[in-house]
MDAnalysis code that builds the backbone (N, CA, C; Angstrom):
import MDAnalysis as mda
import numpy as np

u = mda.Universe.empty(321, n_residues=107, atom_resindex=np.repeat(np.arange(107), 3), trajectory=True)
u.add_TopologyAttr("name", ["N", "CA", "C"] * 107)
u.add_TopologyAttr("resid", np.arange(1, 108))
u.add_TopologyAttr("resname", ["MET", "ASN", "THR", "LEU", "ALA", "LEU", "ILE", "LEU", "GLN", "THR", "GLN", "GLY", "GLY", "GLN", "PRO", "GLY", "GLY", "MET", "ALA", "ASN", "TYR", "SER", "GLY", "ILE", "ILE", "MET", "ILE", "VAL", "LEU", "LEU", "PHE", "VAL", "VAL", "PHE", "TYR", "PHE", "PHE", "MET", "ILE", "ARG", "PRO", "GLN", "SER", "LYS", "ARG", "GLN", "LYS", "GLU", "ILE", "ARG", "ASN", "PHE", "ARG", "ALA", "ALA", "MET", "LYS", "VAL", "GLY", "ASP", "LYS", "VAL", "ILE", "THR", "SER", "GLY", "GLY", "ILE", "TYR", "GLY", "ARG", "ILE", "LYS", "GLU", "ILE", "SER", "ASP", "ASP", "THR", "ILE", "LEU", "LEU", "GLU", "VAL", "ASP", "GLU", "ASN", "VAL", "ARG", "ILE", "ARG", "VAL", "ASP", "LYS", "ASN", "SER", "VAL", "PHE", "ALA", "THR", "ALA", "ALA", "ASP", "THR", "GLN", "GLN", "LYS"])
u.atoms.positions = np.array([
    [0.836, -1.180, 0.000],
    [0.000, 0.000, 0.000],
    [0.882, 1.244, 0.000],
    [0.380, 2.269, -0.536],
    [1.108, 3.522, -0.629],
    [1.337, 4.114, 0.764],
    [2.541, 4.641, 1.011],
    [2.886, 5.207, 2.312],
    [2.005, 6.396, 2.654],
    [1.712, 7.207, 1.678],
    [0.870, 8.376, 1.921],
    [-0.534, 7.957, 2.322],
    [-1.053, 6.904, 1.688],
    [-2.383, 6.416, 2.038],
    [-2.405, 5.882, 3.466],
    [-1.334, 5.204, 3.874],
    [-1.258, 4.709, 5.244],
    [-1.241, 5.849, 6.252],
    [-0.492, 6.899, 5.956],
    [-0.421, 8.050, 6.857],
    [-1.787, 8.717, 6.969],
    [-2.467, 8.863, 5.841],
    [-3.771, 9.509, 5.860],
    [-4.798, 8.665, 6.599],
    [-4.709, 7.332, 6.480],
    [-5.659, 6.464, 7.174],
    [-5.461, 6.520, 8.679],
    [-4.215, 6.546, 9.127],
    [-3.971, 6.585, 10.567],
    [-4.351, 7.930, 11.155],
    [-4.309, 8.974, 10.390],
    [-4.661, 10.304, 10.873],
    [-6.159, 10.581, 10.728],
    [-6.866, 9.755, 9.995],
    [-8.269, 10.016, 9.680],
    [-9.192, 9.968, 10.877],
    [-8.886, 9.214, 11.905],
    [-9.774, 9.077, 13.044],
    [-9.696, 10.222, 14.032],
    [-8.763, 11.120, 13.859],
    [-8.600, 12.213, 14.807],
    [-9.568, 13.347, 14.477],
    [-10.137, 13.950, 15.504],
    [-11.029, 15.084, 15.250],
    [-10.231, 16.335, 14.890],
    [-10.869, 17.216, 14.176],
    [-10.232, 18.479, 13.806],
    [-9.772, 18.457, 12.362],
    [-9.825, 19.602, 11.715],
    [-9.467, 19.671, 10.310],
    [-7.979, 19.615, 10.062],
    [-7.166, 20.180, 10.926],
    [-5.719, 20.237, 10.717],
    [-5.046, 18.916, 11.059],
    [-5.654, 18.102, 11.873],
    [-5.056, 16.827, 12.285],
    [-4.893, 15.892, 11.091],
    [-5.724, 16.016, 10.096],
    [-5.629, 15.161, 8.916],
    [-4.381, 15.442, 8.097],
    [-3.837, 16.627, 8.221],
    [-2.686, 17.018, 7.417],
    [-1.371, 17.013, 8.198],
    [-1.370, 16.593, 9.432],
    [-0.149, 16.645, 10.235],
    [0.935, 15.719, 9.692],
    [0.565, 14.567, 9.160],
    [1.553, 13.659, 8.571],
    [2.201, 14.251, 7.334],
    [1.410, 14.868, 6.510],
    [1.932, 15.494, 5.286],
    [2.844, 16.668, 5.643],
    [2.449, 17.429, 6.652],
    [3.268, 18.564, 7.073],
    [4.613, 18.085, 7.596],
    [4.629, 16.987, 8.337],
    [5.880, 16.439, 8.854],
    [6.805, 15.979, 7.726],
    [6.249, 15.362, 6.704],
    [7.049, 14.914, 5.567],
    [7.641, 16.109, 4.827],
    [6.851, 17.141, 4.620],
    [7.332, 18.349, 3.951],
    [8.445, 18.998, 4.769],
    [8.280, 19.064, 6.087],
    [9.315, 19.630, 6.946],
    [10.594, 18.802, 6.891],
    [10.457, 17.503, 6.801],
    [11.622, 16.634, 6.687],
    [12.400, 16.931, 5.396],
    [11.697, 17.108, 4.293],
    [12.358, 17.442, 3.028],
    [13.029, 18.813, 3.089],
    [12.410, 19.762, 3.762],
    [13.004, 21.094, 3.903],
    [14.308, 21.016, 4.706],
    [14.297, 20.240, 5.774],
    [15.506, 20.081, 6.587],
    [16.608, 19.419, 5.774],
    [16.280, 18.354, 5.037],
    [17.275, 17.697, 4.191],
    [17.851, 18.658, 3.163],
    [17.008, 19.498, 2.594],
    [17.488, 20.436, 1.579],
    [18.493, 21.412, 2.176],
    [18.160, 22.032, 3.299],
    [19.022, 23.074, 3.855],
    [20.271, 22.544, 4.541],
    [20.236, 21.320, 5.041],
    [21.391, 20.791, 5.752],
    [22.239, 19.819, 4.943],
    [21.717, 19.305, 3.838],
    [22.491, 18.330, 3.071],
    [22.641, 18.711, 1.595],
    [21.565, 18.954, 0.924],
    [21.607, 19.156, -0.529],
    [22.214, 20.507, -0.881],
    [21.756, 21.569, -0.252],
    [22.233, 22.912, -0.589],
    [23.725, 23.102, -0.314],
    [24.257, 22.704, 0.858],
    [25.696, 22.870, 1.083],
    [26.548, 22.051, 0.113],
    [26.084, 20.852, -0.251],
    [26.847, 20.029, -1.177],
    [26.892, 20.665, -2.564],
    [25.776, 21.194, -3.043],
    [25.782, 21.831, -4.360],
    [26.619, 23.112, -4.350],
    [26.629, 23.806, -3.221],
    [27.454, 25.010, -3.094],
    [28.942, 24.656, -3.161],
    [29.329, 23.569, -2.495],
    [30.722, 23.110, -2.510],
    [31.133, 22.668, -3.913],
    [30.249, 21.967, -4.626],
    [30.552, 21.547, -5.989],
    [30.736, 22.745, -6.910],
    [29.970, 23.781, -6.708],
    [30.112, 24.995, -7.511],
    [31.458, 25.660, -7.254],
    [31.898, 25.700, -5.980],
    [33.199, 26.274, -5.649],
    [34.331, 25.490, -6.307],
    [34.247, 24.170, -6.289],
    [35.276, 23.325, -6.908],
    [35.296, 23.541, -8.416],
    [34.128, 23.645, -9.037],
    [34.043, 23.881, -10.483],
    [34.680, 25.223, -10.848],
    [34.420, 26.255, -10.043],
    [35.015, 27.576, -10.298],
    [36.522, 27.548, -10.087],
    [36.994, 26.800, -9.074],
    [38.426, 26.677, -8.827],
    [39.120, 26.029, -10.018],
    [38.546, 24.952, -10.528],
    [39.163, 24.245, -11.658],
    [39.183, 25.109, -12.918],
    [38.187, 25.946, -13.079],
    [38.162, 26.831, -14.242],
    [39.197, 27.950, -14.114],
    [39.565, 28.313, -12.884],
    [40.483, 29.428, -12.665],
    [41.940, 28.988, -12.518],
    [42.230, 27.693, -12.647],
    [43.612, 27.236, -12.507],
    [44.467, 27.801, -13.633],
    [45.733, 28.091, -13.299],
    [46.650, 28.609, -14.311],
    [48.029, 27.995, -14.111],
    [48.857, 28.140, -15.118],
    [50.216, 27.593, -15.060],
    [50.971, 28.250, -13.911],
    [51.670, 27.440, -13.117],
    [52.455, 27.934, -11.997],
    [51.783, 27.746, -10.653],
    [50.489, 27.430, -10.624],
    [49.799, 27.206, -9.353],
    [50.274, 25.913, -8.707],
    [50.397, 25.943, -7.393],
    [50.700, 24.735, -6.635],
    [49.371, 24.096, -6.248],
    [49.206, 22.808, -6.583],
    [47.939, 22.127, -6.343],
    [48.173, 20.766, -5.695],
    [47.079, 20.182, -5.222],
    [47.087, 18.849, -4.641],
    [46.050, 18.018, -5.383],
    [46.417, 16.801, -5.766],
    [45.473, 15.908, -6.422],
    [44.679, 15.143, -5.380],
    [43.651, 14.444, -5.832],
    [42.839, 13.652, -4.908],
    [43.635, 12.487, -4.324],
    [44.722, 12.084, -4.974],
    [45.580, 11.031, -4.451],
    [46.626, 11.538, -3.489],
    [46.672, 12.852, -3.239],
    [47.612, 13.421, -2.282],
    [48.939, 13.824, -2.887],
    [49.008, 13.961, -4.188],
    [50.244, 14.354, -4.860],
    [50.296, 15.879, -4.948],
    [51.368, 16.452, -4.418],
    [51.592, 17.891, -4.489],
    [52.406, 18.183, -5.745],
    [52.047, 19.234, -6.447],
    [52.807, 19.591, -7.624],
    [52.493, 20.995, -8.096],
    [53.258, 21.421, -9.093],
    [53.086, 22.741, -9.703],
    [52.614, 22.516, -11.139],
    [51.601, 23.256, -11.540],
    [51.040, 23.107, -12.878],
    [52.029, 23.643, -13.903],
    [52.350, 22.803, -14.901],
    [53.236, 23.210, -15.986],
    [52.484, 23.419, -17.297],
    [51.383, 22.686, -17.450],
    [50.630, 22.781, -18.703],
    [49.184, 22.381, -18.429],
    [48.260, 23.084, -19.060],
    [46.837, 22.783, -18.897],
    [46.236, 22.563, -20.272],
    [45.534, 21.428, -20.421],
    [44.775, 21.184, -21.643],
    [43.303, 21.070, -21.266],
    [42.480, 20.644, -22.205],
    [41.040, 20.583, -21.939],
    [40.693, 19.659, -20.777],
    [41.243, 18.448, -20.775],
    [40.878, 17.457, -19.764],
    [42.006, 17.072, -18.820],
    [43.240, 17.428, -19.135],
    [44.364, 16.984, -18.318],
    [45.240, 18.157, -17.894],
    [46.069, 17.878, -16.889],
    [47.025, 18.858, -16.388],
    [48.369, 18.162, -16.271],
    [49.419, 18.847, -16.675],
    [50.772, 18.331, -16.505],
    [51.339, 18.948, -15.236],
    [51.632, 18.078, -14.251],
    [52.163, 18.536, -12.967],
    [53.632, 18.208, -12.868],
    [54.388, 19.146, -12.338],
    [55.792, 18.871, -12.017],
    [55.843, 18.622, -10.519],
    [56.165, 17.368, -10.144],
    [56.183, 17.006, -8.734],
    [57.571, 17.125, -8.131],
    [58.612, 17.121, -8.967],
    [59.990, 17.309, -8.534],
    [60.760, 17.784, -9.765],
    [62.035, 18.072, -9.612],
    [62.799, 18.514, -10.768],
    [62.812, 17.410, -11.817],
    [62.415, 17.760, -13.024],
    [62.366, 16.858, -14.175],
    [61.483, 15.632, -13.955],
    [60.540, 15.707, -13.035],
    [59.562, 14.633, -12.833],
    [58.190, 15.238, -13.070],
    [57.571, 14.821, -14.162],
    [56.271, 15.370, -14.536],
    [55.283, 14.234, -14.728],
    [54.064, 14.479, -14.278],
    [52.997, 13.503, -14.467],
    [51.791, 14.213, -15.056],
    [51.030, 13.462, -15.812],
    [49.809, 14.005, -16.401],
    [48.632, 13.416, -15.633],
    [47.785, 14.293, -15.100],
    [46.619, 13.860, -14.332],
    [45.354, 14.467, -14.929],
    [44.240, 13.835, -14.609],
    [42.945, 14.342, -15.042],
    [42.644, 15.645, -14.299],
    [42.044, 16.572, -14.985],
    [41.739, 17.871, -14.383],
    [40.777, 17.729, -13.198],
    [39.898, 16.743, -13.254],
    [38.933, 16.550, -12.172],
    [39.553, 15.971, -10.907],
    [40.785, 15.480, -10.982],
    [41.408, 14.926, -9.780],
    [42.094, 16.004, -8.937],
    [42.194, 17.206, -9.436],
    [42.787, 18.311, -8.668],
    [41.658, 18.988, -7.901],
    [41.848, 19.094, -6.573],
    [40.753, 19.645, -5.779],
    [41.142, 20.805, -4.877],
    [42.414, 21.089, -4.691],
    [42.779, 22.199, -3.802],
    [44.132, 22.752, -4.194],
    [44.371, 23.990, -3.781],
    [45.702, 24.555, -3.942],
    [46.503, 24.218, -2.699],
    [47.804, 24.166, -2.849],
    [48.670, 23.854, -1.717],
    [48.585, 24.960, -0.666],
    [48.309, 26.175, -1.077],
    [48.190, 27.290, -0.128],
    [46.949, 27.132, 0.755],
    [45.901, 26.486, 0.239],
    [44.686, 26.294, 1.018],
    [44.889, 25.333, 2.185],
    [45.833, 24.404, 2.066],
    [46.015, 23.384, 3.097],
    [47.006, 23.777, 4.170],
    [47.798, 24.810, 3.933],
    [48.792, 25.224, 4.917],
    [48.101, 25.969, 6.057],
    [48.456, 25.599, 7.285],
    [47.869, 26.261, 8.436],
    [48.714, 27.473, 8.815],
    [48.049, 28.466, 9.315],
    [48.731, 29.719, 9.664],
    [49.085, 29.759, 11.115],
])
């Protein structure tokens, strides 16, 4: 049976006009709480990461998702060439870079 129908049936025996809608109001409030505490902050964080990746430039110090620190030497559409040490360069996917090295240093 449908969950909404079950909620309405259990609330149907209560007197008063607003009592019939208390289950629906609780469900709506639950969705509002989920939106403001889970969905909205996550989408905001994804937007910040997308803007960071678009603003990367040659010479920036970055950290990959695997924990590799390096300096950007070349940027293409989907990949980045990182110099991790003198004459040691690796090519990584642009989506694997998530922070600048300056962001992780504590003051």
